Biopython code that builds the backbone (N, CA, C, O; Angstrom):
import numpy as np
from Bio.PDB.StructureBuilder import StructureBuilder

atoms = [
    (1, "LYS", "N", (99.053, 82.303, 61.698)),
    (1, "LYS", "CA", (99.011, 82.972, 61.172)),
    (1, "LYS", "C", (99.543, 84.600, 61.505)),
    (1, "LYS", "O", (99.442, 84.814, 62.713)),
    (2, "ARG", "N", (100.136, 85.914, 60.665)),
    (2, "ARG", "CA", (100.729, 86.399, 61.092)),
    (2, "ARG", "C", (99.556, 87.842, 60.734)),
    (2, "ARG", "O", (98.810, 87.266, 59.943)),
    (3, "THR", "N", (99.176, 88.814, 60.809)),
    (3, "THR", "CA", (98.369, 89.699, 59.817)),
    (3, "THR", "C", (99.035, 90.960, 60.684)),
    (3, "THR", "O", (99.116, 91.306, 61.863)),
    (4, "LEU", "N", (99.462, 91.434, 59.368)),
    (4, "LEU", "CA", (100.735, 92.711, 59.681)),
    (4, "LEU", "C", (99.446, 94.349, 59.238)),
    (4, "LEU", "O", (98.411, 93.962, 58.697)),
    (5, "VAL", "N", (99.480, 94.981, 59.323)),
    (5, "VAL", "CA", (99.668, 96.174, 59.736)),
    (5, "VAL", "C", (100.702, 97.551, 59.081)),
    (5, "VAL", "O", (101.698, 98.064, 59.591)),
    (6, "CYS", "N", (100.006, 97.870, 57.775)),
    (6, "CYS", "CA", (101.087, 99.161, 57.682)),
    (6, "CYS", "C", (100.670, 100.259, 58.425)),
    (6, "CYS", "O", (99.702, 100.787, 57.878)),
    (7, "TRP", "N", (100.989, 100.786, 59.395)),
    (7, "TRP", "CA", (101.251, 102.186, 60.114)),
    (7, "TRP", "C", (101.248, 103.411, 58.895)),
    (7, "TRP", "O", (100.618, 104.438, 59.148)),
    (8, "ARG", "N", (101.748, 103.325, 57.966)),
    (8, "ARG", "CA", (101.448, 104.385, 57.078)),
    (8, "ARG", "C", (99.379, 104.721, 56.626)),
    (8, "ARG", "O", (98.677, 105.731, 56.663)),
    (9, "CYS", "N", (99.021, 102.727, 56.110)),
    (9, "CYS", "CA", (97.372, 103.610, 55.512)),
    (9, "CYS", "C", (95.747, 102.803, 56.497)),
    (9, "CYS", "O", (94.527, 102.706, 56.626)),
    (10, "GLU", "N", (97.375, 102.371, 56.999)),
    (10, "GLU", "CA", (96.396, 100.923, 57.724)),
    (10, "GLU", "C", (95.976, 100.248, 57.463)),
    (10, "GLU", "O", (95.081, 99.744, 58.141)),
    (11, "THR", "N", (96.381, 99.753, 56.200)),
    (11, "THR", "CA", (95.652, 98.846, 55.341)),
    (11, "THR", "C", (96.330, 97.273, 56.179)),
    (11, "THR", "O", (97.390, 97.467, 56.775)),
    (12, "GLN", "N", (95.824, 95.956, 56.226)),
    (12, "GLN", "CA", (95.889, 94.640, 57.098)),
    (12, "GLN", "C", (96.019, 93.184, 55.763)),
    (12, "GLN", "O", (95.140, 92.687, 55.059)),
    (13, "TRP", "N", (97.122, 92.957, 55.846)),
    (13, "TRP", "CA", (97.235, 91.201, 55.663)),
    (13, "TRP", "C", (97.834, 90.520, 55.800)),
    (13, "TRP", "O", (98.732, 91.006, 56.488)),
    (14, "ARG", "N", (98.083, 89.304, 55.558)),
    (14, "ARG", "CA", (97.795, 88.226, 56.817)),
    (14, "ARG", "C", (99.348, 87.504, 55.939)),
    (14, "ARG", "O", (99.133, 86.966, 54.853)),
    (15, "THR", "N", (99.998, 87.518, 56.172)),
    (15, "THR", "CA", (101.044, 86.009, 55.958)),
    (15, "THR", "C", (101.652, 85.254, 56.796)),
    (15, "THR", "O", (101.576, 85.661, 57.956)),
    (16, "THR", "N", (102.374, 84.062, 56.601)),
    (16, "THR", "CA", (102.573, 83.213, 57.160)),
    (16, "THR", "C", (104.094, 83.741, 57.683)),
    (16, "THR", "O", (104.538, 82.962, 58.526)),
    (17, "HIS", "N", (104.846, 84.679, 57.441)),
    (17, "HIS", "CA", (106.109, 84.757, 57.164)),
    (17, "HIS", "C", (106.527, 85.208, 58.314)),
    (17, "HIS", "O", (105.978, 86.299, 58.470)),
    (18, "ARG", "N", (107.246, 84.952, 59.271)),
    (18, "ARG", "CA", (107.849, 84.958, 60.873)),
    (18, "ARG", "C", (109.077, 85.519, 61.448)),
    (18, "ARG", "O", (109.575, 85.471, 62.573)),
    (19, "GLY", "N", (109.496, 86.199, 60.068)),
    (19, "GLY", "CA", (110.723, 86.593, 60.052)),
    (19, "GLY", "C", (110.696, 87.961, 60.190)),
    (19, "GLY", "O", (109.691, 88.537, 60.606)),
    (20, "CYS", "N", (112.151, 88.789, 59.744)),
    (20, "CYS", "CA", (111.852, 90.002, 59.460)),
    (20, "CYS", "C", (112.031, 90.879, 57.946)),
    (20, "CYS", "O", (113.026, 91.136, 57.269)),
    (21, "LEU", "N", (110.807, 91.144, 57.806)),
    (21, "LEU", "CA", (110.351, 92.053, 56.586)),
    (21, "LEU", "C", (111.191, 91.997, 55.804)),
    (21, "LEU", "O", (111.267, 91.421, 54.718)),
    (22, "GLY", "N", (111.982, 92.724, 56.454)),
    (22, "GLY", "CA", (112.874, 93.758, 55.623)),
    (22, "GLY", "C", (114.716, 93.140, 54.900)),
    (22, "GLY", "O", (115.320, 93.873, 54.117)),
    (23, "CYS", "N", (115.039, 92.399, 55.142)),
    (23, "CYS", "CA", (116.054, 91.288, 54.306)),
    (23, "CYS", "C", (115.075, 89.861, 55.458)),
    (23, "CYS", "O", (113.902, 90.178, 55.260)),
    (24, "GLY", "N", (115.060, 89.214, 55.962)),
    (24, "GLY", "CA", (114.208, 87.323, 55.764)),
    (24, "GLY", "C", (114.637, 87.318, 57.563)),
    (24, "GLY", "O", (113.933, 86.939, 58.498)),
    (25, "ALA", "N", (116.092, 87.907, 57.591)),
    (25, "ALA", "CA", (116.229, 86.971, 59.311)),
    (25, "ALA", "C", (115.441, 86.571, 60.886)),
    (25, "ALA", "O", (114.928, 87.200, 61.811)),
    (26, "HIS", "N", (115.635, 85.525, 60.626)),
    (26, "HIS", "CA", (114.221, 84.574, 61.180)),
    (26, "HIS", "C", (114.717, 84.020, 62.818)),
    (26, "HIS", "O", (113.920, 83.788, 63.727)),
    (27, "GLY", "N", (115.890, 83.915, 62.890)),
    (27, "GLY", "CA", (116.263, 83.643, 64.507)),
    (27, "GLY", "C", (117.691, 84.451, 64.667)),
    (27, "GLY", "O", (118.408, 85.076, 63.885)),
    (28, "PRO", "N", (117.759, 84.050, 66.403)),
    (28, "PRO", "CA", (118.481, 84.478, 66.804)),
    (28, "PRO", "C", (119.843, 84.266, 66.509)),
    (28, "PRO", "O", (120.137, 83.082, 66.341)),
    (29, "PRO", "N", (121.080, 85.382, 66.363)),
    (29, "PRO", "CA", (121.219, 86.201, 67.333)),
    (29, "PRO", "C", (120.292, 87.659, 66.619)),
    (29, "PRO", "O", (119.570, 88.454, 67.221)),
    (30, "ASP", "N", (120.745, 87.601, 64.757)),
    (30, "ASP", "CA", (120.065, 88.057, 63.909)),
    (30, "ASP", "C", (118.425, 88.997, 64.700)),
    (30, "ASP", "O", (118.473, 90.188, 65.006)),
    (31, "LEU", "N", (117.140, 88.122, 64.883)),
    (31, "LEU", "CA", (116.258, 88.755, 65.433)),
    (31, "LEU", "C", (116.539, 88.897, 66.950)),
    (31, "LEU", "O", (117.544, 88.498, 67.539)),
    (32, "ALA", "N", (115.588, 89.465, 67.417)),
    (32, "ALA", "CA", (115.736, 89.536, 69.062)),
    (32, "ALA", "C", (114.364, 90.134, 69.018)),
    (32, "ALA", "O", (113.972, 91.036, 68.278)),
    (33, "ARG", "N", (113.407, 89.187, 70.345)),
    (33, "ARG", "CA", (112.449, 90.000, 70.700)),
    (33, "ARG", "C", (112.241, 90.831, 71.599)),
    (33, "ARG", "O", (112.015, 90.083, 72.550)),
    (34, "VAL", "N", (112.121, 92.285, 72.140)),
    (34, "VAL", "CA", (111.392, 92.455, 74.307)),
    (34, "VAL", "C", (110.142, 92.825, 74.131)),
    (34, "VAL", "O", (109.521, 93.500, 73.311)),
    (35, "SER", "N", (109.815, 91.970, 75.507)),
    (35, "SER", "CA", (108.078, 92.453, 76.040)),
    (35, "SER", "C", (108.218, 93.458, 76.146)),
    (35, "SER", "O", (109.258, 94.100, 76.294)),
    (36, "SER", "N", (106.855, 93.865, 76.069)),
    (36, "SER", "CA", (105.946, 94.955, 76.681)),
    (36, "SER", "C", (104.941, 94.523, 77.143)),
    (36, "SER", "O", (103.892, 94.871, 76.601)),
    (37, "PRO", "N", (104.872, 93.380, 78.604)),
    (37, "PRO", "CA", (103.843, 92.500, 79.324)),
    (37, "PRO", "C", (102.697, 93.742, 78.917)),
    (37, "PRO", "O", (101.986, 93.774, 77.912)),
    (38, "TYR", "N", (102.757, 94.611, 79.887)),
    (38, "TYR", "CA", (101.929, 96.108, 80.738)),
    (38, "TYR", "C", (101.540, 96.597, 78.400)),
    (38, "TYR", "O", (102.668, 96.456, 77.927)),
    (39, "LEU", "N", (101.113, 96.775, 77.871)),
    (39, "LEU", "CA", (100.637, 96.566, 76.948)),
    (39, "LEU", "C", (100.195, 95.343, 75.705)),
    (39, "LEU", "O", (99.134, 95.129, 75.118)),
    (40, "GLY", "N", (101.105, 94.905, 75.661)),
    (40, "GLY", "CA", (100.486, 93.609, 74.907)),
    (40, "GLY", "C", (100.804, 93.153, 73.398)),
    (40, "GLY", "O", (100.309, 92.673, 72.378)),
    (41, "TYR", "N", (102.336, 93.793, 74.159)),
    (41, "TYR", "CA", (103.442, 94.378, 72.627)),
    (41, "TYR", "C", (104.508, 93.677, 73.134)),
    (41, "TYR", "O", (104.964, 93.685, 74.277)),
    (42, "GLU", "N", (105.047, 92.737, 71.627)),
    (42, "GLU", "CA", (106.799, 92.950, 71.579)),
    (42, "GLU", "C", (107.847, 93.587, 70.867)),
    (42, "GLU", "O", (107.768, 93.134, 69.725)),
    (43, "LEU", "N", (108.452, 94.106, 70.905)),
    (43, "LEU", "CA", (109.404, 94.586, 69.304)),
    (43, "LEU", "C", (110.143, 93.457, 69.417)),
    (43, "LEU", "O", (110.756, 92.811, 70.266)),
    (44, "ALA", "N", (109.802, 93.441, 67.970)),
    (44, "ALA", "CA", (110.693, 92.917, 66.871)),
    (44, "ALA", "C", (111.863, 93.638, 66.867)),
    (44, "ALA", "O", (111.667, 94.831, 67.099)),
    (45, "ILE", "N", (113.460, 93.217, 66.614)),
    (45, "ILE", "CA", (114.044, 93.941, 66.624)),
    (45, "ILE", "C", (114.994, 92.791, 65.312)),
    (45, "ILE", "O", (115.341, 91.652, 65.623)),
    (46, "CYS", "N", (115.176, 93.196, 64.367)),
    (46, "CYS", "CA", (116.413, 92.146, 63.175)),
    (46, "CYS", "C", (117.966, 93.451, 64.037)),
    (46, "CYS", "O", (118.008, 94.649, 63.758)),
    (47, "ASN", "N", (118.453, 93.123, 64.498)),
    (47, "ASN", "CA", (120.490, 92.986, 64.155)),
    (47, "ASN", "C", (121.343, 92.853, 62.657)),
    (47, "ASN", "O", (122.557, 92.983, 62.503)),
    (48, "ALA", "N", (120.254, 92.537, 61.555)),
    (48, "ALA", "CA", (120.720, 91.770, 60.598)),
    (48, "ALA", "C", (120.725, 93.718, 59.921)),
    (48, "ALA", "O", (121.655, 94.483, 59.668)),
    (49, "CYS", "N", (119.223, 93.874, 59.848)),
    (49, "CYS", "CA", (119.035, 95.213, 59.554)),
    (49, "CYS", "C", (118.908, 96.503, 59.883)),
    (49, "CYS", "O", (118.775, 97.536, 59.228)),
    (50, "GLY", "N", (118.967, 96.278, 60.898)),
    (50, "GLY", "CA", (118.368, 97.913, 62.218)),
    (50, "GLY", "C", (117.050, 97.971, 61.584)),
    (50, "GLY", "O", (116.960, 99.062, 61.021)),
    (51, "ARG", "N", (115.629, 97.038, 61.375)),
    (51, "ARG", "CA", (114.641, 97.362, 61.326)),
    (51, "ARG", "C", (114.185, 96.680, 62.940)),
    (51, "ARG", "O", (114.860, 96.037, 63.744)),
    (52, "TYR", "N", (112.463, 97.232, 62.991)),
    (52, "TYR", "CA", (112.108, 96.937, 63.879)),
    (52, "TYR", "C", (110.763, 96.511, 63.238)),
    (52, "TYR", "O", (110.390, 96.482, 62.065)),
    (53, "LEU", "N", (110.057, 96.132, 64.614)),
    (53, "LEU", "CA", (108.242, 96.198, 63.976)),
    (53, "LEU", "C", (108.016, 95.654, 65.413)),
    (53, "LEU", "O", (108.754, 95.131, 66.248)),
    (54, "LYS", "N", (106.149, 96.124, 65.346)),
    (54, "LYS", "CA", (105.976, 96.361, 66.989)),
    (54, "LYS", "C", (104.883, 94.583, 66.345)),
    (54, "LYS", "O", (104.791, 94.257, 65.161)),
    (55, "GLU", "N", (104.269, 93.818, 67.497)),
    (55, "GLU", "CA", (103.570, 92.403, 67.323)),
    (55, "GLU", "C", (103.298, 92.816, 68.706)),
    (55, "GLU", "O", (104.003, 93.071, 69.683)),
    (56, "ARG", "N", (101.603, 92.788, 68.373)),
    (56, "ARG", "CA", (100.595, 92.077, 69.309)),
    (56, "ARG", "C", (100.554, 90.790, 69.475)),
    (56, "ARG", "O", (100.603, 90.139, 68.431)),
    (57, "ARG", "N", (100.467, 90.106, 70.629)),
    (57, "ARG", "CA", (100.211, 89.076, 71.002)),
    (57, "ARG", "C", (98.791, 89.133, 70.981)),
    (57, "ARG", "O", (98.436, 90.049, 71.723)),
    (58, "GLY", "N", (97.410, 88.313, 70.233)),
    (58, "GLY", "CA", (96.442, 88.002, 70.226)),
    (58, "GLY", "C", (95.883, 89.392, 69.839)),
    (58, "GLY", "O", (96.515, 90.435, 69.671)),
    (59, "SER", "N", (94.531, 89.164, 69.735)),
    (59, "SER", "CA", (93.387, 90.226, 68.945)),
    (59, "SER", "C", (93.940, 91.763, 69.612)),
    (59, "SER", "O", (94.366, 92.083, 70.722)),
    (60, "LEU", "N", (93.745, 92.364, 68.586)),
    (60, "LEU", "CA", (93.363, 94.471, 68.950)),
    (60, "LEU", "C", (92.449, 94.508, 70.027)),
    (60, "LEU", "O", (91.443, 93.806, 70.134)),
    (61, "THR", "N", (92.766, 95.183, 70.650)),
    (61, "THR", "CA", (91.930, 95.589, 71.835)),
    (61, "THR", "C", (91.287, 97.159, 71.706)),
    (61, "THR", "O", (90.494, 97.579, 72.549)),
    (62, "HIS", "N", (91.747, 98.002, 70.500)),
    (62, "HIS", "CA", (91.334, 98.968, 70.957)),
    (62, "HIS", "C", (91.186, 99.161, 68.501)),
    (62, "HIS", "O", (91.133, 98.373, 67.557)),
    (63, "GLU", "N", (91.189, 100.690, 68.693)),
    (63, "GLU", "CA", (90.941, 101.216, 67.116)),
    (63, "GLU", "C", (92.737, 100.818, 67.221)),
    (63, "GLU", "O", (93.533, 100.510, 68.108)),
    (64, "LEU", "N", (92.762, 101.123, 65.256)),
    (64, "LEU", "CA", (94.174, 101.296, 64.741)),
    (64, "LEU", "C", (95.225, 102.076, 65.164)),
    (64, "LEU", "O", (96.406, 101.786, 65.352)),
    (65, "ILE", "N", (94.482, 103.349, 65.312)),
    (65, "ILE", "CA", (95.351, 104.593, 65.836)),
    (65, "ILE", "C", (94.921, 104.927, 67.215)),
    (65, "ILE", "O", (95.142, 106.101, 67.513)),
    (66, "VAL", "N", (94.143, 103.915, 68.500)),
    (66, "VAL", "CA", (94.380, 104.356, 69.595)),
    (66, "VAL", "C", (95.729, 103.008, 70.050)),
    (66, "VAL", "O", (96.500, 102.853, 70.997)),
    (67, "GLU", "N", (95.419, 102.245, 68.748)),
    (67, "GLU", "CA", (96.874, 101.139, 69.678)),
    (67, "GLU", "C", (98.285, 101.601, 69.156)),
    (67, "GLU", "O", (99.368, 101.393, 69.703)),
    (68, "ARG", "N", (98.024, 102.328, 67.883)),
    (68, "ARG", "CA", (99.296, 103.434, 67.675)),
    (68, "ARG", "C", (99.630, 104.043, 68.623)),
    (68, "ARG", "O", (100.819, 104.136, 68.926)),
    (69, "THR", "N", (98.913, 104.458, 69.140)),
    (69, "THR", "CA", (99.461, 106.156, 70.201)),
    (69, "THR", "C", (99.111, 105.607, 71.507)),
    (69, "THR", "O", (99.064, 106.497, 72.355)),
    (70, "LEU", "N", (98.877, 104.570, 71.907)),
    (70, "LEU", "CA", (99.426, 103.648, 72.983)),
    (70, "LEU", "C", (100.835, 103.392, 73.382)),
    (70, "LEU", "O", (101.458, 103.632, 74.417)),
    (71, "THR", "N", (101.312, 102.551, 71.681)),
    (71, "THR", "CA", (102.231, 101.970, 71.810)),
    (71, "THR", "C", (104.003, 102.934, 71.386)),
    (71, "THR", "O", (105.177, 102.589, 71.249)),
    (72, "ALA", "N", (103.073, 104.471, 71.309)),
    (72, "ALA", "CA", (104.330, 105.265, 70.653)),
    (72, "ALA", "C", (105.541, 104.517, 71.276)),
    (72, "ALA", "O", (106.291, 103.810, 70.603)),
    (73, "GLY", "N", (105.713, 104.783, 72.990)),
    (73, "GLY", "CA", (106.665, 104.746, 73.473)),
    (73, "GLY", "C", (107.686, 103.834, 72.950)),
    (73, "GLY", "O", (108.911, 103.948, 72.922)),
    (74, "LEU", "N", (106.759, 102.727, 72.466)),
    (74, "LEU", "CA", (107.661, 101.477, 71.873)),
    (74, "LEU", "C", (108.384, 102.536, 70.405)),
    (74, "LEU", "O", (109.584, 102.647, 70.155)),
    (75, "ASP", "N", (107.323, 103.141, 69.694)),
    (75, "ASP", "CA", (108.975, 103.243, 68.477)),
    (75, "ASP", "C", (109.528, 104.825, 68.597)),
    (75, "ASP", "O", (109.754, 105.489, 67.585)),
    (76, "GLU", "N", (109.690, 105.267, 69.739)),
    (76, "GLU", "CA", (110.037, 106.443, 70.615)),
    (76, "GLU", "C", (111.443, 105.550, 70.430)),
    (76, "GLU", "O", (112.193, 105.848, 69.501)),
    (77, "ALA", "N", (111.830, 104.298, 71.459)),
    (77, "ALA", "CA", (112.450, 103.797, 72.299)),
    (77, "ALA", "C", (113.846, 103.234, 71.076)),
    (77, "ALA", "O", (115.041, 103.526, 71.043)),
    (78, "ALA", "N", (113.082, 102.427, 70.286)),
    (78, "ALA", "CA", (113.774, 101.653, 68.764)),
    (78, "ALA", "C", (114.266, 102.695, 68.092)),
    (78, "ALA", "O", (115.277, 102.442, 67.436)),
    (79, "GLN", "N", (113.805, 103.949, 68.046)),
    (79, "GLN", "CA", (114.304, 104.839, 66.850)),
    (79, "GLN", "C", (115.366, 105.475, 67.757)),
    (79, "GLN", "O", (116.164, 106.042, 67.010)),
    (80, "GLN", "N", (115.726, 105.630, 69.038)),
    (80, "GLN", "CA", (116.205, 106.179, 69.616)),
    (80, "GLN", "C", (117.642, 105.304, 69.798)),
    (80, "GLN", "O", (118.517, 105.577, 70.619)),
    (81, "ARG", "N", (117.665, 104.423, 69.036)),
    (81, "ARG", "CA", (118.353, 103.139, 68.893)),
    (81, "ARG", "C", (118.883, 102.577, 68.136)),
    (81, "ARG", "O", (119.375, 101.455, 68.251)),
    (82, "GLY", "N", (118.865, 103.577, 66.820)),
    (82, "GLY", "CA", (118.890, 103.505, 65.702)),
    (82, "GLY", "C", (117.983, 103.167, 65.071)),
    (82, "GLY", "O", (117.882, 103.580, 63.916)),
    (83, "LEU", "N", (117.428, 102.668, 65.389)),
    (83, "LEU", "CA", (116.104, 101.425, 64.151)),
    (83, "LEU", "C", (115.575, 102.070, 63.607)),
    (83, "LEU", "O", (115.771, 103.275, 63.768)),
    (84, "ARG", "N", (114.669, 101.627, 62.718)),
    (84, "ARG", "CA", (113.941, 102.660, 61.687)),
    (84, "ARG", "C", (112.293, 101.145, 61.037)),
    (84, "ARG", "O", (112.525, 100.086, 60.454)),
    (85, "ALA", "N", (111.038, 101.618, 61.403)),
    (85, "ALA", "CA", (110.379, 100.357, 60.942)),
    (85, "ALA", "C", (110.453, 100.156, 59.440)),
    (85, "ALA", "O", (109.951, 99.157, 58.925)),
]
sb = StructureBuilder()
sb.init_structure("model")
sb.init_model(0)
sb.init_chain("A")
sb.init_seg("    ")
for serial, (resi, resn, name, xyz) in enumerate(atoms, 1):
    if name == "N":
        sb.init_residue(resn, " ", resi, " ")
    sb.init_atom(name, np.array(xyz, "f"), 0.0, 1.0, " ", f" {name:<3s}", serial, name[0])
structure = sb.get_structure()
């Protein structure tokens, strides 16, 4: 299962859906993953609709606001490439 967190209000919910939340794409070449091992995150990029999602492997190590701050560079890199959350 996958736990999703809203970046606006921090609401959390569980889902079994593994693909893009925007368009439903679920595999290459539409869905690509870029690993950031130092942070423990992957950037899931949907080439079909231009959305991205930060995915953490394992449980959170900090409060959500701290995690969001630690991964702000991932958001910036994605947005500079024209992707949207």
